[in-house]
C-alpha positions in Angstrom: 0.0 -0.1 -0.2 1.6 3.4 -1.2 1.8 6.5 1.0 -1.6 7.8 -0.2 -3.2 5.3 0.6 -2.4 5.1 4.0 -2.7 8.6 4.7 -6.0 8.1 2.9 -7.2 6.1 5.6 -5.9 8.0 8.5 -8.4 11.1 6.9 -11.3 8.9 7.2 -10.5 7.4 10.2 -10.2 11.4 11.2 -13.0 12.5 9.3 -15.3 9.6 11.3 -13.8 10.8 14.7 -14.5 14.5 13.7 -17.9 13.9 13.4 -18.5 11.7 16.3 -16.9 14.4 18.4 -19.0 16.9 16.5 -22.1 15.0 17.3 -21.4 15.1 20.9 -20.9 18.6 20.7 -17.5 19.0 22.0 -15.4 21.9 20.7 -11.9 22.9 20.8 -11.5 26.4 22.2 -8.2 26.5 19.9 -6.2 27.8 22.9 -2.7 25.7 22.9 -3.5 25.0 26.2 -3.6 20.6 26.0 -0.6 21.1 23.9 1.9 21.9 26.8 1.9 18.5 28.3 3.5 18.9 32.0 1.0 21.6 32.6 -1.6 19.0 32.4 -0.1 15.9 33.5 -0.1 14.1 30.3 1.9 12.6 27.4 0.6 12.7 23.6 0.6 9.0 22.9 0.0 8.1 19.1 0.4 5.0 16.5 4.2 5.3 14.2 1.3 5.4 11.7 -0.2 8.8 13.0 3.6 10.1 14.1 4.7 9.8 10.5 1.3 11.9 9.0 2.2 14.3 12.0 5.4 15.0 11.2 5.2 14.8 7.4 8.2 15.1 4.9 9.6 18.8 6.5 12.2 18.5 8.9 10.2 20.5 11.3 9.0 19.9 14.2 12.0 19.3 16.2 11.4 18.5 19.6 13.2 19.8 21.9 11.6 20.1 24.9 9.3 16.8 25.5 6.7 18.9 28.0 5.4 21.0 25.1 4.0 19.9 21.7 6.9 20.6 18.9 3.9 21.9 16.8 2.7 24.1 18.8 3.3 28.1 17.8 2.0 31.4 19.4 -0.3 29.1 21.1 -1.3 27.7 18.3 -1.1 24.1 16.0 0.2 24.9 13.0 -0.2 20.7 12.0 -4.2 21.2 12.7 -5.5 19.0 9.5 -2.7 16.3 11.0 -3.7 16.1 14.3 -4.2 12.5 16.2 -6.9 10.7 17.5 -5.8 11.6 20.8 -5.9 15.6 19.9 -9.0 15.3 18.1 -10.6 13.7 21.6 -8.8 16.0 24.0 -10.5 18.8 25.0 -9.6 21.0 28.0 -14.0 22.0 28.1 -15.4 18.3 27.4 -17.2 17.0 30.4 -17.8 13.4 28.6 -15.6 11.5 30.7 -16.8 8.0 31.2 -17.6 9.5 26.9 -14.2 10.5 26.6 -13.0 7.3 27.2 -15.2 4.9 25.4 -15.1 7.1 22.5 -11.0 6.7 22.9 -11.6 3.3 22.9 -13.6 2.6 19.6 -10.9 5.1 18.1 -7.9 2.8 19.1 -9.4 0.0 17.8 -10.2 1.1 14.3 -6.4 2.5 14.7 -5.2 -1.0 15.3 -7.6 -2.5 12.7 -6.3 -0.4 9.9 -2.7 -0.8 10.5 -3.7 -4.7 10.4 -5.0 -3.7 7.0 -2.2 -1.7 6.1 -0.2 -4.7 7.2 1.8 -2.4 9.9 3.4 -3.2 13.4 1.7 -1.8 16.1 3.9 1.0 17.5 1.6 3.0 19.8 4.6 5.6 22.2 4.4 8.3 23.4 4.8 11.7 20.5 8.6 12.1 21.9 9.5 8.1 21.6 8.3 8.0 18.1 10.1 11.8 17.4 13.3 10.0 18.8 13.1 6.8 17.0 12.8 9.1 13.5 15.8 10.9 14.2 17.9 7.6 14.6 15.7 6.6 10.8 16.8 9.8 9.6 20.6 9.7 10.5 21.0 6.2 9.0 19.6 7.5 5.4 
């Protein structure tokens, strides 16, 4: 399967999730607050497929601090259209704790099945770990 096929499949999954979030009435303030991981006691986890899509082909997105998203500039996401499942589900102002957890589990299940269909190994890790792995792979080229 080509990179374009993988991107289209991931984009369809993201569209499904965006529709589910909208149906629940959850909205993102786009304030960038959740991108400060340490402030909120969380870490951004994603699959290798999502990380590759998020980082893209360019050299931007260099992570120097694992406590903040490398794509945050002036408190705005510079990769909003490419953001991960976790970024799409988590909403600072959402009050649907159990509902958010259930949607997260369903989205992860669909993402795992997508990896299986694409024949990709399931590598679910922090964005920082994916970044470090990416640096090693790029240095070997």
